[in-house]
N, C-alpha and C positions, 0 to 999 in steps of 0.2 A: 294384779292387772288382766282387764277382760280382753277374752280373745277377738280377735280380727275378722277372721273368716269361719271358725268352726262354731256351730251352735250345740243344741243338747246331743245331735244325734249325727254328726258330720258336718257337710258343707251344703246348704240347700238355698235355692231362692229362683225368684221368675230369670228363666232363658232369654241372654243376648242382654241382659243389663248387671252391671256391677261385678259381681263375681263369678258368673254361670256363664260364660261364653266362652270362646275357642283359644282366646289369648290367656285368659287364667287357667283353663283347664292346661295348657302345655306348660303354665310354670308350677301349676298343682304338682304335675305329672314328674316335673325335672327336680322340683323340692323332696317328695316323698321318695323318687328313686335314688337323690342322692342321700337321704336320711337313712336308708334299707340299707342300701351298697354300703355305706360306712360300718354297720353292726357286720356283715358278714362277708369276709373278703373272696371265697371258693364260689358259691352259687350264687348268681345275681339273677333272680327271677319274678316276675311279678305276675297275677294272674286278674283279668279284668273281666266280669261280667256286668249285667245291665238288665233294667225293665224294659218295657216296650214304649217308649215315649220316643217322637219323631225326632227329638232333639236329641237321644242319643245317637244316632247318625252324625253329627256334628261333633258333638263332645268327645264321643271315643276316640277317633284318630287324633285329635288336638293330645287327648293324654295320653295316649300311646306315641305320639311325637316326643313328648316331655319326658318320658320313663326312657325310652331307648338312648334317648340325648344324654342321659345319666349315665347311660351304660347298662342300664337293664334288659333282660329278654324279658319278653310279655307273651303270655299264653291268652287270647280273648276267646271268652267261652259263648259268648252272646245272652239270648233272655235265659236269668236261672233265679231261682228265690236267695234272698241275700243268705240266708244260714247255708245253702248248697254252697255258694262260694267261699265261705267262713271254712265248712268240713274240708272242702277243697284244698283252699290255702294251706290247713295242717297236713293231708294226705300228700299232696305233692311238696311238701318241704318247700314251699315258696319264700322268699323274704316277706311277701304281702300281697294282701289281696282286698281289692277295688271293684266298688258296686257302687255304678253309676245309676241314681235313683232321686227319687224327690217321695218315696214309701206313698203314704195316702193323699199328697196334694193333686192337684190336676194336673192336666198335661204339660200345661204352658211354665211349670216349675220344674228344674232338675235339680241333681248335687250331686253327692259322693260320701260314700260311708267305707272308712278305711279299717282294715283289719292287719292284724300284725302277726308273724310266724306262726303264732301259737292257736289262731283263730281269733283272738281277743278282740274287742276295739281298743282303739288307742286309749290313753290316758289324757286328763288335760294337760300334763306335763310336755310328754310328746306332742300334742298338738300343737302349742306354744312354741317349740323349738322349732317345726314344720314352718310356721306362719314365719318364721325368722327368714327361712330357707326361702320362702315364697316372695318376701320383699327383697331380697339381695340382688344381687347385679346376676342376671342371666349368666352372660361369658365366665363368670366363676365356676359354676357348675358343671359347663358342657364337657363331655369325654373326648379324649382325643376320637381323630375318625378310624383309629385301629380297633377303638374298647367299645364301639356303639353297639347297642343294643338288636335281636332279631326277633322277629314277630311271627308267631305262629298260631292259628286258627282251631281249637278245640273241639272237636264236632259232637262226641258225646257227653258232655258236660252233666246234663240231664240222670243219662243213662248213671254214670257214677255217682250222683247223688242219690237217686231212687236207689242204690244197691246199698250205699252206707247206711240209709234211713231202715229198710229192711232187715240188714244187719243186727240193729238192735233189738229185736224181736226173734221168739221163738222160729224156727225153720217152716212149723206146721202151722204157722200161724196165716188163715183164710179169712177171705168176706164174702163167700158164697152165701146166698141167698139174701144179702143183705142191698138194700135201694138206697144210693147214698145223692143225694143232691149237694153239687159244689160248685160256688161262684169264685172264680180266680180274678176278678175285678179287671179283666183284659190287660192282666200284670205278668208279672215276670214268673208268675207259677202256672200259667194257661197250659204248659206241655208237662209239666213232670207231675201237676194234679191229677188230673184225670188219669194218666199213665200208670201212677203209682196205686191209685184203687183198683183200677180195673188190674192192675197185675197181680193183686190180689182175690179177684174172683167176684169182686161188688159188680153190681149193676149202676152204672153211673149217668144221672143226667146232669149235663153240664151246662154252666151259663158264664159268659166273660171270659170266652175263650177264643174270640175273635178280633183280636189287636188290631188298628187302624193307626195307631202312633196319637191318636187324638182320644180315643175311648178309656184310657187308663182310669180306674174309677170313677166312670162318668156314670152316676145314678146305679151303682152295682158295686159288689164287693165290701168289706166290713165296715165301712162309713155310709154304706145304705143297705142296712140289714133287712129292710122291707122283702128286697128282692129274694133272698134266701127264704125267709120266710112262704113266700108266695110258692118257689118251686117245690117245697117241701110239701106243700099241702096241695099242690097241682100233682105231683107224681107219686102222691102218698110213701112217701121214702120214709126210712127209719131215721134219718136225721141230716141234716144239712149245714154244711162246713162254707163260711165266707172267708176268703183272703182280702190282702189288701195288695195293694200295687208291687210290694216287692215280697210278698207272701211270708213276712215273719209277723205278721198278726191273724189271729182266727177269732172268728163270733161265729158260735152256734145256734141251731136252729134244732128245738127237740121234734119229735114225730107230732106232736101239737101244733107247730108252731109258735113257740114260745120261744122268745129270744135269749139266749144265754152268753152274759159279755164274760170278759177276761176275769173279774172277780169270784163269779159263780164258779167257773172252770178250776180256778187256783183251790177254791173251796174242795170242791170234788177229789181233785187229785192229793191235795193235801192228806183228806181224811183216808183215800185209798192205801196212798204210799204209810202213812202212819200204819195201818192195819199190817198190810204188808211187810213193815218193816225195812221200808224203804228209805223213807224221808229221813233226813239227815239235818240236825238239827231244827229246823222250823222254816217259815216261810217268809220272805222277803217284799214286800208291796211297794208302793209308794206312797207319796204327800195325798196321790187323787183315788189312793185304795178305799171303798167302802167302809164305812163305820161297823155296819152291820157284819162285814166279813172280819175285822178286828175283834168285834165280840163273840162270832160262831168260835174261832181258832182259839179264843181265849176259853170258851166252854170245852171245846176238846182238848185242853192242854197241850195246843201247840203254839210254839212261841211263834210270834209277828214283830218284824222290826219293819219301819218306813224308810225309806231311801226317796233322792229325789227325782223327779221326774224324768224319766229317760231308762231304758233298758240297759245301757251301759253303766249306769249308775246301780241298778237294780246286781247286775252281775258284781260290778265291784265288792256291792256289800255282803254277797252270797259268798264271795271269797274272803272275806274278812272275817264271818261268822261261820266259816265252813258249813253253810247250808247249803241244799241242793234244789232247791224250787223257789221261785219266784217270780214275779210278773206284774202286770199292768190289767187296769181295768178295759184298756182299748185293747186288748187281746194279745198283747205281747207276753210273751210265757217262756220262762228260760226252764228248760228240764236239763239241771245240771249233771245229773246222771249220765244225760246224753249231746249235749251241745252246749256250746259258749254264747250263745245269743238267740234271740226268738226264732222260732220256727213254727208255722202256722200247719206247715203238713204233718210235722213229728209230732207236734201235740196233739192233730186232729189221729194220727195211729195211736196214741197211750189214749185218747177217748175209746176209739174203735175197739183197741184189743182188752177193753172191762167192759164193752157191748157182745163180746163175741161167743158167750153161752145163751144169747136170746134177751140180754136186759135190755128193758126200754131207756132211751136216753131220758125221756123225763122221769125214770126214777132215779137215775144218777144226779140230776142237777138239783138245783134249786134248794140247798142245802141250808141256807139260812135266808132270813128275812132281809132285804135289802133297805138301810136307812134311805127315806125318799132325800135324792140329792138334784140339783141344779145347777147347770153348766152352762153358762153364756161365754160365748166368744164372739169379743169385740175388735172388729176390725179398727186398726189404727195407723195413721201416716207413720209415727215415731212411738217405738214401743217403751221409749224412757219416761212417758207421760205417766206411767205407774209411780214414778218417783217424784214427781210435781206435789205441792204441799195441799192442793185442793184432792188430790184422789189419796193421798196417808190419811189425811182426816177422815175420808168418807168408808177406807179401812178401816181406822180403829174404830168409829162409829158404830159399825155392823159387827165388827167382833164384839163389841161390849153389850150391844143388843144381844147377840145371839149365844154367847156366852153362857154355859149350863142348859141348854137348849140342842147345842150343836156345834157347829165349827164352818169358819172360812177360809178359803186358799184363795189368792189374788196374786197372777202369777203373769210373765210376758211367756208368751211360745216361743219355743225353740227353736220352731220350725218355718213358722209363718210370720207375718205382721198382725199379730193378735192379741189380745188382752185376753186372758183364759179368766173368769168368774167362777169359781166353784162355790157351792154350799150346802150341806147337810142338817136337816133337822126335820125330827117329825111334825113341828109346828110350821106347815107349808105357808101359811099366811106371813109368818114371821120372814119365814125364810126369803119368800117373794121381794118383802120388804128389805131386807139387807143386800140382797141384790142387785135391787134397784138404785139405793141408796151410792153403793159402788158407781155401777152401770153408769148414773147421770153425771159421775166426776170424772167421766174419760170419755164420752160425747160430747 
């Protein structure tokens, strides 16, 4: 049975419509509080972080009210990267961590990402159990007056997160004499990104660090890489780092202004980790991972397995196959040795660590030639159009045409009202033809 509220990465949507409003966030808080409270009888603690959207001021109190009504004690952390929340959930032995964010979406969207006590995102099975609690009668899950939860603000969450990140590297690791440009997307990493890099001695040129509630991901961040490319050239930086709204993605610019996506970062890390004998098992990619990455890893005798799109599914495959590296082309990269979910700043540190002896970013990346790829995001009123007979026929036709020359992937976005049409082939004219066949069946 399909899930009612949860998508591929938590709950997400337009603010003050259907599921993203104060009433629903109270219900979400009450439901998750009830579920996790029943798992652990002694300590009843939830921690909440958020990105910088204006709607966070409306949604966070409603979520807190639901959690405390269920009998959970709550720590609010303020703006903090998603993996910072995951790390602190585990470090603080909390029952759960909740991130209020819509990731790379515009400011008018918001949502939730949920983490269990181990810092891992929830499974489909648990999400379905929580959905049942969301739809149950409110009065059934309310705590007695003497068992209501308390709320406390934790002011040093970013400092704690930075300390955890730095502890993953040698104490003598420094970035002195390095010029680094960073675009924090006016999002959750706007404090911790520049603070982390400066604490290691780097000269930092920052952008996207003046959030106003509306400018998150607005012509900045990992979904707008031209900004980091411009900053690198302007400041003659050694490297550029671009994060998304909740800082769990990273896109890089080398010193020449070449944009490096998640697939190229994964290829570099896999090669380096194999050489250093750090790589465990192989690499988990997704259905969107470039075919060139797959071929490159094969040439390096590194196992490669595709998971469904979404870093949660990547992590599940990593666990099931005992791999310690995985990620997505979009820049969600999971370093299994250090983290339970994607972390743009952690990946940035791993890249910078490999550059510490003067190696150029351009020498690290572009390890494989990407197969030409076209991705079209078609906005739709109803994503079920993908199941229409007209659309199915078009997809089948395009797949037959491109067979032996490339591949097609058509899927519903798990986070936006869009159908994503992706095709790969060295035959560009054929690729465009196949994309258009599917696109016409949707429009």
